C-alpha positions as CSV (number, residue, x, y, z in Angstrom):
1,M,-15.7,25.4,-18.5
2,Q,-17.4,22.0,-19.1
3,L,-15.2,19.3,-17.4
4,S,-15.2,15.6,-18.3
5,K,-17.6,13.2,-16.7
6,L,-14.6,11.5,-15.3
7,I,-13.7,14.7,-13.3
8,Q,-17.2,15.3,-12.2
9,N,-17.6,11.9,-10.8
10,L,-14.1,11.6,-9.2
11,P,-14.3,12.1,-5.5
12,P,-11.5,14.0,-3.7
13,Y,-8.6,11.7,-2.4
14,H,-9.1,11.2,1.2
15,F,-5.5,11.7,2.4
16,A,-5.1,15.0,0.3
17,D,-8.2,16.3,2.1
18,A,-6.7,15.1,5.4
19,K,-3.6,16.9,5.0
20,R,-5.4,20.0,4.4
21,K,-7.4,19.7,7.6
22,I,-4.2,19.0,9.5
23,A,-2.5,22.0,8.2
24,E,-5.6,24.2,9.2
25,R,-5.5,22.9,12.7
26,K,-1.7,23.5,13.1
27,A,-2.0,27.0,11.7
28,A,-4.7,27.7,14.4
29,G,-2.2,26.5,17.1
30,V,-3.4,23.0,17.7
31,D,-0.9,20.3,18.7
32,V,-1.7,17.7,16.1
33,I,-0.6,14.2,16.4
34,N,-1.0,12.6,12.9
35,L,-1.7,8.9,13.2
36,S,-3.7,8.7,10.0
37,M,-1.0,7.9,7.0
38,G,1.6,5.2,6.5
39,D,4.1,8.1,5.8
40,P,7.4,7.0,7.4
41,D,8.8,9.5,9.8
42,L,12.1,7.7,10.0
43,P,14.8,9.0,7.6
44,A,15.9,7.3,4.4
45,P,19.3,5.5,4.8
46,T,22.2,7.7,5.0
47,A,24.0,5.8,2.1
48,V,20.9,6.4,-0.1
49,V,20.8,10.1,0.5
50,E,24.6,10.4,-0.2
51,C,24.2,8.4,-3.4
52,L,21.3,10.8,-4.5
53,C,23.5,13.8,-3.8
54,T,26.4,12.6,-5.6
55,A,24.3,11.6,-8.7
56,M,22.8,15.0,-8.8
57,Q,26.3,16.6,-9.4
58,D,26.7,14.6,-12.7
59,V,25.3,16.7,-15.5
60,E,24.7,13.7,-17.5
61,N,21.9,12.8,-15.0
62,H,20.0,16.0,-15.8
63,R,19.0,14.9,-19.2
64,Y,16.0,12.7,-20.0
65,P,16.4,9.3,-18.4
66,E,15.6,5.9,-20.0
67,Y,11.8,5.4,-20.3
68,G,11.7,2.0,-18.7
69,G,14.6,2.6,-16.2
70,M,18.4,1.8,-16.4
71,R,19.5,-1.8,-16.9
72,A,21.4,-1.5,-13.6
73,L,18.2,-0.8,-11.8
74,H,16.4,-3.8,-13.3
75,E,19.3,-6.0,-12.3
76,A,19.3,-4.6,-8.7
77,I,15.6,-5.2,-8.4
78,A,16.1,-8.8,-9.7
79,A,18.9,-9.6,-7.2
80,W,16.9,-8.1,-4.3
81,F,13.7,-10.1,-5.2
82,E,15.7,-13.4,-5.6
83,Q,17.5,-12.9,-2.3
84,R,14.2,-11.9,-0.5
85,F,11.8,-14.4,-2.2
86,A,14.0,-17.0,-3.9
87,V,12.3,-16.1,-7.2
88,R,14.4,-15.3,-10.3
89,L,13.1,-12.7,-12.7
90,T,14.3,-11.7,-16.0
91,P,15.5,-8.2,-15.5
92,E,14.4,-6.6,-18.9
93,R,11.2,-8.6,-19.3
94,D,9.6,-9.1,-15.9
95,I,10.4,-5.8,-14.1
96,L,9.3,-2.3,-14.7
97,P,10.5,0.5,-12.3
98,L,7.7,2.9,-11.5
99,L,7.3,6.5,-10.1
100,G,5.9,4.9,-6.8
101,S,3.6,1.8,-7.0
102,K,0.5,3.9,-6.9
103,E,1.0,4.8,-10.5
104,G,1.4,1.1,-11.3
105,L,-1.9,0.2,-9.8
106,V,-3.8,2.7,-12.0
107,Y,-1.9,1.8,-15.3
108,A,-2.4,-1.9,-14.5
109,G,-6.0,-1.4,-14.4
110,E,-5.9,0.6,-17.6
111,A,-4.1,-2.1,-19.3
112,V,-6.7,-4.8,-18.4
113,L,-10.2,-3.3,-17.8
114,N,-12.6,-2.1,-20.4
115,A,-16.0,-0.4,-19.8
116,G,-18.6,-3.0,-18.6
117,D,-16.0,-5.4,-17.0
118,V,-16.0,-6.4,-13.3
119,A,-13.1,-5.8,-10.8
120,L,-13.1,-7.9,-7.8
121,V,-12.3,-5.6,-5.0
122,P,-11.7,-6.8,-1.3
123,D,-13.7,-4.5,1.1
124,P,-12.2,-2.8,3.1
125,Y,-9.8,-1.6,0.4
126,Y,-7.1,0.9,-0.6
127,T,-9.2,3.5,-2.4
128,V,-7.1,3.4,-5.6
129,Y,-8.4,0.0,-6.5
130,V,-11.9,1.4,-6.8
131,T,-10.9,4.6,-8.8
132,A,-8.6,2.6,-11.0
133,S,-11.6,0.6,-11.9
134,T,-14.5,2.9,-12.0
135,T,-12.7,5.7,-14.1
136,L,-12.5,3.1,-16.9
137,G,-16.2,2.3,-16.7
138,A,-15.5,-1.2,-15.0
139,Q,-17.9,-2.2,-12.1
140,P,-16.3,-3.1,-8.6
141,Y,-17.7,-6.2,-7.1
142,F,-16.9,-6.1,-3.3
143,L,-15.6,-9.1,-1.4
144,Q,-16.2,-8.6,2.3
145,L,-13.2,-9.0,4.6
146,T,-14.0,-9.6,8.3
147,E,-12.2,-10.9,11.3
148,Q,-14.2,-14.2,11.0
149,N,-12.7,-15.0,7.6
150,G,-9.1,-13.7,8.6
151,Y,-9.5,-10.8,6.3
152,L,-9.3,-13.0,3.3
153,P,-11.9,-12.9,0.4
154,D,-14.1,-15.8,-0.1
155,L,-13.8,-16.6,-3.8
156,E,-15.8,-19.8,-3.9
157,H,-19.1,-17.9,-3.3
158,I,-18.8,-15.2,-5.8
159,P,-21.9,-15.6,-8.2
160,A,-21.0,-17.3,-11.5
161,E,-22.3,-14.4,-13.5
162,I,-19.9,-12.1,-11.8
163,V,-17.0,-14.4,-12.2
164,A,-17.7,-14.5,-15.9
165,K,-17.4,-10.8,-16.2
166,A,-14.4,-10.5,-13.8
167,R,-11.2,-9.3,-15.3
168,I,-9.1,-8.3,-12.4
169,L,-8.7,-9.5,-8.7
170,W,-7.1,-6.8,-6.6
171,L,-5.2,-8.1,-3.6
172,N,-3.0,-6.4,-0.9
173,Y,-1.1,-8.4,1.7
174,P,0.2,-7.3,4.2
175,N,-3.2,-5.6,4.0
176,N,-4.1,-1.9,4.1
177,P,-6.0,-1.1,6.2
178,T,-6.6,-4.2,8.3
179,A,-2.8,-5.2,8.5
180,A,-3.8,-8.8,8.0
181,C,-1.3,-11.2,6.3
182,A,-2.1,-14.1,4.0
183,P,-0.7,-17.6,4.2
184,R,0.9,-19.3,1.3
185,E,-2.1,-21.6,1.0
186,F,-4.3,-18.7,0.3
187,F,-2.2,-17.5,-2.7
188,E,-2.0,-21.1,-4.0
189,R,-6.0,-21.2,-4.1
190,V,-6.0,-17.7,-5.7
191,V,-3.6,-18.5,-8.5
192,T,-5.8,-21.6,-9.2
193,F,-8.9,-19.4,-9.3
194,A,-7.4,-17.0,-11.6
195,Q,-6.2,-19.7,-14.0
196,R,-9.7,-21.4,-14.1
197,H,-11.5,-18.1,-14.8
198,N,-9.0,-16.2,-16.9
199,I,-8.7,-13.4,-14.3
200,V,-5.7,-11.1,-13.8
201,I,-4.4,-10.8,-10.2
202,I,-2.8,-7.4,-9.2
203,H,-1.0,-7.9,-5.9
204,D,-0.2,-4.8,-4.0
205,M,2.6,-5.7,-1.7
206,A,3.8,-2.2,-0.7
207,Y,4.3,-3.4,2.8
208,A,6.4,-6.4,2.2
209,E,9.4,-5.4,4.3
210,V,7.7,-4.0,7.4
211,Y,7.3,-7.2,9.4
212,F,7.8,-8.4,13.0
213,D,9.0,-11.2,15.1
214,D,9.8,-14.3,13.0
215,F,7.2,-13.6,10.4
216,R,8.0,-12.9,6.7
217,P,5.3,-12.0,4.2
218,T,4.7,-14.1,1.1
219,S,5.0,-13.0,-2.3
220,I,2.3,-14.3,-4.8
221,L,5.2,-14.8,-7.3
222,Q,6.5,-17.6,-5.0
223,I,3.6,-19.8,-6.1
224,P,4.2,-22.0,-9.2
225,G,2.2,-20.7,-12.2
226,A,1.6,-17.3,-10.6
227,S,3.5,-15.3,-13.3
228,D,1.1,-16.6,-15.9
229,V,-1.8,-14.6,-14.2
230,A,-0.4,-12.2,-11.8
231,V,1.8,-9.0,-11.3
232,E,3.0,-7.7,-7.9
233,L,3.9,-4.1,-6.9
234,H,6.5,-3.3,-4.5
235,S,7.6,0.2,-3.2
236,L,10.7,1.7,-1.7
237,S,8.4,4.2,0.2
238,K,7.8,1.8,3.1
239,T,10.7,-0.4,2.6
240,Y,13.4,2.1,2.8
241,N,11.7,5.2,4.2
242,M,11.8,6.7,0.8
243,A,8.2,8.0,0.3
244,G,9.0,11.2,-1.2
245,F,11.5,9.6,-3.7
246,R,8.7,8.0,-5.7
247,A,10.3,4.8,-6.6
248,G,8.4,1.6,-7.0
249,M,8.4,-1.6,-9.2
250,L,5.9,-3.8,-11.1
251,L,6.9,-7.4,-11.3
252,G,5.6,-10.7,-12.9
253,N,3.6,-11.5,-15.9
254,H,5.7,-10.0,-18.7
255,E,2.8,-9.3,-21.0
256,L,1.3,-7.1,-18.5
257,V,4.5,-5.5,-17.4
258,D,5.1,-4.6,-21.1
259,A,1.6,-3.2,-21.5
260,V,2.1,-1.0,-18.4
261,G,5.5,0.1,-19.8
262,R,3.9,1.2,-23.0
263,I,1.3,3.3,-21.3
264,K,4.0,4.8,-19.0
265,S,6.1,5.8,-22.1
266,N,3.1,7.7,-23.5
267,V,2.5,9.5,-20.3
268,D,5.9,10.4,-18.6
269,S,9.5,10.3,-19.5
270,G,10.9,7.9,-16.9
271,M,12.3,8.1,-13.5
272,F,15.0,10.9,-12.7
273,R,18.3,9.2,-12.9
274,P,19.6,10.3,-9.4
275,I,16.5,8.6,-7.9
276,Q,17.4,5.5,-9.9
277,Y,20.9,5.4,-8.4
278,A,19.5,6.0,-5.0
279,A,17.0,3.0,-5.4
280,I,19.9,0.8,-6.5
281,E,21.9,1.9,-3.5
282,A,18.8,1.1,-1.2
283,L,18.4,-2.4,-2.8
284,H,22.0,-3.2,-1.9
285,L,21.5,-2.6,1.8
286,P,22.0,-5.5,4.0
287,P,18.9,-7.1,5.7
288,S,20.1,-6.0,8.9
289,W,19.0,-2.4,8.0
290,I,15.6,-3.6,7.6
291,Q,15.7,-5.5,10.9
292,Q,16.9,-2.6,12.9
293,R,14.3,-0.3,11.4
294,N,11.6,-2.8,12.0
295,A,12.5,-3.3,15.6
296,M,11.7,0.6,16.1
297,Y,8.2,0.0,14.5
298,Q,7.5,-3.2,16.5
299,R,7.9,-1.2,19.7
300,R,5.4,1.3,18.4
301,R,3.1,-1.5,17.4
302,D,3.2,-3.0,20.8
303,L,2.4,0.5,22.5
304,L,-0.5,1.1,20.3
305,A,-2.0,-2.5,20.4
306,Q,-1.7,-2.7,24.2
307,G,-3.0,0.7,24.6
308,C,-6.1,0.1,22.4
309,N,-6.9,-3.1,24.0
310,A,-6.5,-1.5,27.5
311,M,-9.0,1.0,26.5
312,G,-11.6,-1.7,25.2
313,M,-10.8,-0.8,21.6
314,S,-10.0,-4.5,20.9
315,T,-7.4,-5.2,18.2
316,H,-4.8,-7.9,17.2
317,S,-1.2,-7.2,17.3
318,P,-0.3,-7.3,13.4
319,K,2.5,-9.3,12.1
320,A,3.4,-6.8,9.4
321,G,2.5,-3.4,8.0
322,L,2.4,0.1,9.3
323,Y,-1.1,0.0,11.0
324,V,-3.2,-1.1,13.9
325,W,-6.8,-1.9,13.0
326,A,-8.9,-1.3,16.2
327,H,-12.5,-1.4,17.1
328,V,-14.1,2.1,17.9
329,P,-15.5,2.4,21.3
330,Q,-19.2,1.4,21.8
331,G,-21.8,4.0,20.8
332,F,-19.7,5.6,18.1
333,T,-19.5,5.1,14.3
334,A,-16.0,5.1,13.0
335,R,-16.2,8.7,11.5
336,E,-18.0,10.0,14.7
337,F,-15.1,8.8,16.8
338,A,-12.4,9.9,14.5
339,S,-13.9,13.3,14.2
340,R,-14.5,13.7,18.0
341,L,-11.0,12.6,18.6
342,F,-9.5,15.2,16.1
343,D,-11.9,18.1,17.2
344,K,-11.3,17.6,20.9
345,T,-7.7,16.4,21.3
346,G,-5.9,17.0,17.9
347,V,-5.3,13.3,17.4
348,F,-5.9,12.5,13.8
349,V,-6.8,8.9,12.9
350,T,-8.6,7.3,9.9
351,P,-12.1,6.0,10.1
352,G,-12.4,2.5,8.7
353,S,-15.5,3.4,6.7
354,N,-13.2,5.5,4.5
355,F,-11.9,2.1,3.1
356,G,-15.4,0.8,2.3
357,A,-18.5,-0.4,4.0
358,A,-16.9,-3.4,5.7
359,G,-14.4,-0.9,7.5
360,E,-17.4,0.6,9.7
361,G,-16.7,0.0,13.3
362,Y,-12.9,0.4,13.1
363,I,-10.3,2.9,12.9
364,R,-6.9,2.7,11.3
365,I,-3.9,3.9,13.4
366,S,-0.4,4.4,11.8
367,I,2.7,3.6,13.6
368,T,4.7,6.3,11.7
369,T,5.1,8.4,14.9
370,P,7.6,8.4,17.6
371,E,6.9,6.5,20.7
372,A,6.5,9.5,23.0
373,R,3.8,10.9,20.7
374,I,2.0,7.6,20.5
375,V,1.9,7.7,24.3
376,T,0.5,11.2,24.3
377,A,-2.0,10.2,21.6
378,L,-3.2,7.2,23.7
379,E,-3.6,9.4,26.8
380,R,-5.8,11.9,24.8
381,M,-7.8,9.1,23.3
382,K,-8.5,7.5,26.8
383,A,-9.7,10.9,28.0
384,I,-12.2,11.0,25.2
385,I,-13.5,7.6,25.9
386,E,-14.0,8.3,29.6
387,I,-16.0,11.5,28.9
């Protein structure tokens, strides 16, 4: 069988391969502690699960759903966004429910990029930004994120010939994998840059509601004029521990929201109605639910950050997100250390180099594991370092 060039050039998705390796080690009797993925281990809210079960009993919800989602879901998203960010969106114009934000990233790329275009991709990056660009024949231009620049891309030093071909700037704050957060002033500069050069900003804000202490992440749509050049993606996966539900949303520039909606209507038949009702229920939960959940994550963050620093794997305590971004011990590459840790102890972390060249020298550690297991993982990690 002759497969397409797209498939021939498409690398395996890292986390699909990671799950296979973990399953193999578990089957061999290894006590695996998986700190590699931002897959919430905490349950979805009880009210959400009950709403889902109730909606499942209504035979009307077994039929094809609306392609663009129920009006009630659009309204719930708009109300949630206004309450959280003080930004008013028009429900049927500026909002598109998604089967998880990941599909929205791919479709947004399809709606903007052509072969030969340039996509500006921060490095390190969530790998979907690259595949969503290269599968269309666009060329990624990598913007190096470092501790020295606060993990913010330097837009002013991009070569003029690159800027002239650029159609998309991918952004992601709170950031995956570095857990960095961007201040409002950065988003103001980015919006001005995009307006000046006719570039579309796609801001992936999947970690918007996992935050700590008194910090609150900023939405790019809070910046005046942002909706002229930007869309933002949110997800219920991390926000309400609903990763398996596959519910997300695309917000902002109405022209791009409409374009993605047209692609989706030709590819899928919309979100299963019981999931929509469950999403509405989640979006109506009080802020106290988020605060209580985040308090659990904060204790885990503190354990990991303090443990890594105590072992000489220096890291900053992140203000938001599900990850700790730590230096690997001296004498190891990121992949060498992650492989050794998994082979010798069963602790699975993600090497920073999986997220691009600028991730070399780091590992990404997820906080989606109970505190007792984090303590055990740190003990195993320390044993490897001391060998």
